[in-house]
N, C-alpha and C positions, 0 to 999 in steps of 0.2 A: 047292404052297404056296411063295410067294417067301421067300427068306431075308431077314433083317433089313436087310442092306446093300441088296438090291434094293428093299425097301419104302422105306427112307429115301431112296434115289435117286429113286424115283417121287414121294415126298412133296415132296422138294426141288424137283423139276421142276414139280410142281403149285403150290407156293408161289411159285416164280419167275414162273409164268404169272399167278398171282393178283396179284402186285405189278405186273406189266406192265399188267394190266387196271385196277388201282387208279390208275395214272398217266394213264390215258385220261380219267378223270373220267366214265365212262359207268356209271351206277348199275346198269343191267341186266347189263352185262358183269361188273361186280364181284360182283353177287349170284349170278350163275350158279355161282360156286365154292362156295357155301354150301348145306348141307343145309337143307331147309325149316324144321326146328325148331332150327337152330343158335343158339348163344348167343355173343355177343361182349361180354366183360366188360372194361371199361376204367376202373380206379379213378381214373385221372388226371382223368376227367370226372365221376366219382361215380355211374356208372350201368352196369348190365348191359343189353344190348339183345338181345331175344329174337325169333327168327323173322326172316324176310326183311323184313317191314315195319319192325321195330325197327332192324335192321342198316342198312337203307336210310337211315333217319333219322340214324344215326351217321355214315354215309359222307357224306351231303349236308352235315351240320353241320361235321364236322372234317376232311374231305379236300377235298371240293368247295368248301366255304365258305372255306377258307384257301388254296386253290390248292396243296395239299400234293403234293409229289412224294416218293416213297419209293424208297430204294436198298437193296438186299439187301447186308448186310455179311457175315453168316455164318449157318450152320445147324449144329445139333447134334442128332443123333438121340438121343432118350430113350425110356424104356419107354412104348410106346403113344402117343408124341407127338413133335413136332419143336419145338425151341427155335430161334427165329429172331431175329437181331439186325439192326436196320435203322437207317438215317439218314433223317430227315425234313427237308425244306426247304419253305418256303412263306411265306405272308403272315401270319405269327403273330409275337408278340413274340420277338425274337432271331433269327428267320429260319431257325434250324437247331436240331435236337435229335436225340438218339438214342432208340431205343425197342427193345422186345422184344415178340415174340408167342410164346406157348406154345400150340401148336395140336394138337388131337386131331382125328382124321379118322373119317369114316363112309364107307368105300370111297374113292371119288375126290372126296369133298366135305369141306369144313371143317365139323366138328361143333361145336367149341368153340374160341374164340380168347380167350386171356387176354392182354390188351394192357397194356403199361406203358411209361412214359417213363423214360429213364436220366438 
């Protein structure tokens, strides 16, 4: 069984690859990182998106739709999750904002993402 440090390192690498996929604006590549029954909850848009079809709608509306690019700022391992801070740039009012993701995992897949803007 891997120790916590090994697990958080693997999770950070997974999140880094997920962000790289996000920036390609390829919905299939983005969705490949999620468990089939994953939930992405983003209070800033007032909705939780369930399953890959719901998460695809979120991605197409808020990442592809605004030509959003995401930059990883920092990660912090927490009990059973990873806290991620990011910067977003894109074609939205102000052109730049910060955000966070609190991510829980199911193996090598994202099971739940709690998103928020800073």
